[in-house]
C-alpha positions as CSV (number, residue, x, y, z in Angstrom):
1,M,9.5,46.8,-27.5
2,N,5.8,45.8,-28.8
3,N,3.8,44.7,-25.9
4,V,0.4,44.9,-27.8
5,S,-1.4,41.8,-26.4
6,V,-4.7,40.1,-27.6
7,R,-6.3,42.0,-24.9
8,H,-5.4,45.3,-26.3
9,L,-6.4,44.2,-29.6
10,R,-10.0,42.8,-28.2
11,A,-10.4,46.2,-26.8
12,F,-10.1,48.4,-29.5
13,I,-12.0,45.9,-32.2
14,E,-14.9,46.2,-29.5
15,V,-14.9,49.7,-29.1
16,A,-14.8,50.4,-32.7
17,S,-17.5,48.1,-33.4
18,C,-20.2,49.4,-30.5
19,G,-18.7,53.7,-31.1
20,S,-19.2,53.9,-27.0
21,F,-16.5,52.8,-24.3
22,T,-19.7,52.5,-21.9
23,K,-20.8,49.4,-23.9
24,A,-18.2,48.3,-25.0
25,A,-16.6,47.7,-21.5
26,H,-20.2,46.2,-20.5
27,N,-19.5,43.5,-23.5
28,L,-16.1,42.9,-22.2
29,H,-17.3,42.6,-18.6
30,L,-14.6,45.4,-17.8
31,T,-14.9,48.8,-16.0
32,Q,-14.8,51.4,-18.0
33,S,-11.5,53.0,-16.4
34,T,-9.6,49.6,-17.1
35,L,-11.2,49.6,-20.9
36,T,-10.0,53.4,-21.2
37,A,-6.5,52.5,-19.8
38,T,-6.1,49.7,-22.4
39,I,-6.8,51.7,-25.7
40,K,-4.7,54.2,-23.9
41,Q,-1.7,51.7,-23.9
42,L,-2.4,50.4,-27.5
43,E,-2.2,54.1,-28.8
44,E,0.9,54.8,-27.0
45,Q,2.6,51.4,-28.4
46,A,1.4,52.4,-32.0
47,G,2.5,56.0,-31.5
48,L,-0.7,57.3,-32.7
49,K,-4.3,58.0,-32.0
50,L,-6.5,55.4,-33.0
51,L,-10.1,56.6,-31.8
52,D,-11.5,60.1,-31.4
53,R,-13.7,60.5,-28.5
54,T,-16.9,63.4,-28.8
55,T,-19.0,63.8,-25.6
56,R,-21.3,61.4,-28.0
57,S,-19.7,58.7,-29.8
58,V,-16.0,57.5,-30.0
59,L,-15.0,57.2,-33.9
60,L,-11.9,55.8,-36.0
61,T,-9.1,57.9,-36.9
62,G,-7.7,57.6,-40.2
63,E,-5.0,55.1,-38.9
64,G,-7.6,53.6,-36.8
65,T,-9.7,52.9,-39.9
66,G,-6.8,51.0,-41.4
67,F,-5.7,49.3,-38.5
68,L,-9.2,47.7,-37.6
69,P,-9.4,45.2,-40.5
70,V,-5.5,44.1,-39.5
71,A,-6.7,44.2,-35.8
72,E,-10.0,41.9,-36.7
73,K,-7.7,39.2,-38.9
74,L,-5.4,38.7,-36.4
75,I,-8.0,38.0,-33.8
76,S,-10.0,35.6,-36.2
77,D,-6.7,33.9,-36.8
78,F,-5.9,33.6,-33.0
79,D,-9.2,32.3,-32.5
80,T,-9.1,29.5,-35.1
81,A,-6.0,28.5,-34.2
82,F,-6.7,28.2,-30.3
83,S,-9.8,26.4,-31.1
84,D,-8.2,24.0,-33.2
85,L,-5.7,23.4,-30.4
86,Q,-8.7,22.7,-28.0
87,A,-10.0,20.5,-30.3
88,V,-7.2,18.4,-30.6
89,A,-7.0,18.7,-26.4
90,T,-10.4,17.3,-26.2
91,H,-10.0,14.7,-28.9
92,Q,-12.4,16.4,-31.3
93,R,-10.0,16.7,-34.3
94,G,-6.6,15.0,-34.9
95,K,-4.7,12.4,-36.3
96,I,-2.7,9.7,-35.1
97,G,0.1,7.4,-37.0
98,I,1.2,4.1,-35.5
99,A,4.0,2.1,-37.2
100,A,3.3,-1.8,-36.5
101,S,4.5,-5.1,-38.0
102,P,1.6,-7.1,-40.2
103,S,1.2,-9.5,-37.5
104,M,0.6,-7.0,-35.2
105,I,-1.5,-5.0,-37.5
106,G,-3.5,-8.0,-38.5
107,R,-4.0,-9.8,-35.2
108,V,-3.9,-7.6,-32.2
109,L,-4.6,-4.0,-33.3
110,P,-8.0,-4.5,-34.9
111,D,-10.3,-4.6,-32.0
112,I,-8.3,-1.7,-30.2
113,I,-8.5,0.6,-33.1
114,K,-12.3,0.0,-33.7
115,N,-13.0,0.3,-29.9
116,Y,-11.1,4.0,-30.0
117,H,-12.8,4.7,-33.4
118,Q,-16.3,4.4,-31.9
119,Q,-15.4,6.6,-28.7
120,Y,-13.2,9.4,-30.7
121,P,-14.4,9.1,-34.1
122,K,-13.0,12.7,-35.5
123,I,-9.8,11.4,-34.6
124,G,-8.2,10.1,-37.6
125,I,-5.8,6.8,-37.8
126,Y,-3.4,5.7,-40.1
127,L,-1.4,2.7,-39.7
128,R,1.8,1.9,-41.5
129,D,3.1,-1.9,-41.7
130,D,6.9,-2.6,-41.6
131,N,9.5,-4.6,-40.7
132,A,11.6,-4.1,-37.3
133,S,13.8,-1.4,-38.9
134,G,11.0,0.5,-41.4
135,I,9.2,0.5,-38.0
136,E,12.1,2.2,-36.2
137,Q,12.8,4.6,-39.0
138,R,9.4,5.3,-39.0
139,V,9.4,6.7,-35.9
140,L,13.0,8.7,-36.2
141,D,11.2,10.3,-38.7
142,N,8.5,11.8,-37.1
143,D,6.3,9.7,-39.9
144,V,4.3,8.2,-36.9
145,D,3.5,9.0,-33.3
146,F,4.7,5.6,-32.2
147,G,5.8,1.9,-33.2
148,I,5.0,-1.1,-31.9
149,G,7.8,-3.8,-33.0
150,G,10.9,-5.6,-31.7
151,N,14.4,-3.4,-30.7
152,H,16.2,-4.3,-34.0
153,S,19.2,-1.8,-33.3
154,A,18.9,-0.2,-30.3
155,Q,18.8,3.0,-31.6
156,S,19.9,5.7,-29.0
157,E,17.0,8.5,-30.0
158,L,14.3,5.8,-29.1
159,N,12.8,4.7,-26.3
160,Y,11.6,0.8,-26.1
161,K,9.3,-0.5,-23.7
162,P,8.7,-4.1,-23.8
163,V,4.9,-5.3,-23.7
164,L,4.9,-8.4,-25.1
165,N,7.2,-11.5,-25.7
166,D,6.8,-13.8,-28.6
167,L,8.0,-17.4,-28.8
168,Y,10.2,-18.5,-31.9
169,G,8.6,-21.7,-33.5
170,V,8.6,-24.1,-36.7
171,V,6.1,-23.0,-39.5
172,L,5.2,-26.2,-41.5
173,P,2.4,-27.7,-43.5
174,H,-0.1,-30.3,-42.2
175,N,1.5,-33.5,-44.0
176,H,4.7,-32.8,-42.8
177,P,6.5,-35.7,-40.5
178,L,7.3,-33.3,-37.9
179,R,3.7,-31.8,-37.6
180,K,2.5,-34.2,-35.0
181,Q,5.6,-33.0,-32.3
182,N,4.6,-30.8,-29.2
183,I,8.3,-29.1,-29.3
184,I,10.7,-29.2,-31.9
185,E,14.5,-29.0,-31.4
186,W,16.6,-26.9,-33.8
187,K,18.7,-30.3,-34.7
188,D,15.5,-32.0,-36.0
189,I,15.7,-29.0,-38.9
190,C,18.8,-28.2,-40.0
191,E,18.7,-30.4,-42.9
192,L,15.1,-29.5,-43.8
193,P,14.7,-27.0,-47.0
194,Q,13.5,-23.5,-45.5
195,V,12.1,-20.7,-46.6
196,H,12.7,-17.4,-44.8
197,L,12.0,-13.6,-44.7
198,T,14.5,-11.4,-46.3
199,S,17.7,-10.0,-44.1
200,D,16.4,-7.0,-43.4
201,S,13.8,-8.1,-41.3
202,G,14.1,-8.1,-37.4
203,T,13.0,-11.9,-37.4
204,R,15.6,-13.1,-40.1
205,S,18.5,-10.7,-38.0
206,Q,17.4,-12.2,-34.8
207,L,17.5,-15.7,-35.7
208,L,21.3,-14.8,-37.4
209,K,22.5,-13.5,-34.0
210,L,21.0,-17.0,-32.2
211,V,22.7,-19.6,-34.8
212,E,26.0,-17.5,-34.4
213,S,26.0,-17.6,-30.9
214,E,24.9,-21.0,-30.2
215,Y,26.6,-22.5,-32.8
216,L,23.5,-24.1,-34.8
217,N,24.1,-26.2,-38.0
218,L,21.3,-23.9,-39.6
219,N,21.7,-22.3,-43.2
220,L,20.4,-18.6,-42.9
221,Q,22.8,-17.3,-45.7
222,G,23.5,-18.4,-49.1
223,S,21.0,-20.4,-51.1
224,I,18.0,-20.3,-49.3
225,I,14.6,-18.8,-50.5
226,E,13.7,-15.5,-49.4
227,V,10.1,-13.7,-49.4
228,S,9.8,-10.4,-48.3
229,T,6.2,-10.8,-46.8
230,P,4.9,-13.2,-44.0
231,A,1.9,-13.9,-46.4
232,G,4.2,-14.6,-49.1
233,L,6.2,-16.5,-47.1
234,A,3.3,-18.6,-45.8
235,E,2.4,-19.4,-49.4
236,M,5.9,-20.9,-49.9
237,V,5.2,-23.0,-47.0
238,H,1.8,-24.0,-48.1
239,A,3.3,-25.2,-51.4
240,G,5.7,-27.3,-49.7
241,I,9.0,-25.8,-50.7
242,G,10.4,-25.9,-46.9
243,I,9.4,-25.2,-43.4
244,S,10.1,-21.6,-41.8
245,L,11.1,-19.9,-38.7
246,L,8.5,-17.4,-37.2
247,P,7.5,-15.8,-33.9
248,A,4.1,-17.2,-32.9
249,L,2.2,-13.8,-33.4
250,A,3.4,-13.7,-36.7
251,A,2.2,-17.7,-37.1
252,S,-1.0,-16.6,-35.8
253,T,-2.4,-14.5,-38.6
254,R,-4.9,-15.2,-41.1
255,A,-2.1,-16.5,-43.9
256,F,-1.1,-19.2,-41.9
257,Q,-4.6,-20.6,-40.7
258,H,-3.8,-23.7,-42.8
259,L,-0.4,-24.1,-41.4
260,V,1.3,-25.9,-38.1
261,F,3.1,-23.8,-35.4
262,I,5.3,-26.1,-33.5
263,P,7.3,-24.3,-30.6
264,L,11.1,-24.9,-30.8
265,K,13.6,-25.4,-27.8
266,S,17.4,-25.9,-27.2
267,P,17.8,-23.1,-27.1
268,T,14.7,-21.0,-26.9
269,L,14.3,-18.0,-28.6
270,N,11.9,-15.3,-27.9
271,R,10.8,-11.9,-29.5
272,E,10.3,-8.9,-27.2
273,I,7.7,-6.6,-28.8
274,C,8.2,-3.0,-27.7
275,I,6.3,0.3,-27.8
276,I,8.9,2.4,-29.5
277,T,8.8,6.4,-29.1
278,R,10.8,9.2,-29.9
279,K,13.1,10.6,-27.1
280,G,12.0,14.2,-26.1
281,R,8.9,14.5,-28.4
282,A,5.4,14.3,-26.4
283,L,2.6,12.7,-28.0
284,S,-0.5,14.7,-28.7
285,P,-3.6,13.9,-26.4
286,A,-5.1,11.6,-28.9
287,A,-2.1,9.6,-29.7
288,E,-1.2,9.2,-26.1
289,S,-4.8,8.0,-25.0
290,L,-4.7,5.7,-28.0
291,L,-1.5,4.5,-26.7
292,S,-3.1,4.1,-23.1
293,M,-5.6,1.8,-24.6
294,I,-3.2,-0.3,-26.1
295,E,-1.4,-1.1,-23.4
296,Q,-4.3,-1.5,-21.4
297,Q,-5.7,-4.0,-24.0
298,F,-2.2,-5.7,-23.6
299,K,-2.7,-6.4,-20.3
300,R,-6.1,-8.2,-20.4
301,A,-6.7,-9.5,-23.5
302,N,-6.6,-13.4,-24.5
303,L,-3.6,-13.2,-26.5
304,P,-2.3,-16.0,-29.0
305,C,-0.9,-19.3,-28.1
306,H,3.2,-18.8,-26.8
307,V,2.5,-15.0,-26.8
308,E,2.9,-13.5,-23.3
309,R,2.5,-9.9,-21.5
310,I,5.6,-8.3,-20.0
311,N,4.3,-7.0,-16.9
């Protein structure tokens, strides 16, 4: 069994470089007897003499000459790899991936990312905006370190930590007859033309579940207009094609600044926003520190209206 360690290789390289056990022992902060024993162990493992000792110097044997560049490369590769690990551990190098909804990326994360990047400028950050199912899948595929989104399908391999509670409401143009109401009931909108996000979105899925469970007279399938992005949805509503139903966070983004958001009731509908991580996967130190910063920011930030933190 091969029991050669980094310690043996460093000792061999130093003796070969110095041509002296005395000088090598001094450089390695070892006693000469300890160094001699270490070289002996290396030669016993190799089954060959690597060094010839004379009264005045230490010379490499033919086998030692051939082994020296190999040992030097092994130590160089090890030192480089270990330095890389230390750089990651001390936030001097690394990359963090986050998957989140467009509203989270556009409304909540920019200030947090800015503050983190100022503290750790050598850490790269990449953001992936996606719908609820896409966020889950990116975390499952290890495409990102963690996600921020709704619990769309309760994947058994994922952890969901609720952090924010997001109230649904109606989005409508400034000239709409319902624009001055403080609260809108579902019965008020059942017959109105509507525009919705596509069926693969978490928003649409949650709306459909509520409509079916509460027997609400709201058409969410069939002859309705669908849009794949919130920004496109905002344009459709602004053009007067129809109203829409969205969580407050999504309706607080820049795309909706010229529209009106009014909370829904009877019944109310909320979306839980969760930190999503993969079970059994440890985050890197950099990802862990960014996630901690995000959670702390959620606890003290001024959130959009109708978005509440979950303690």
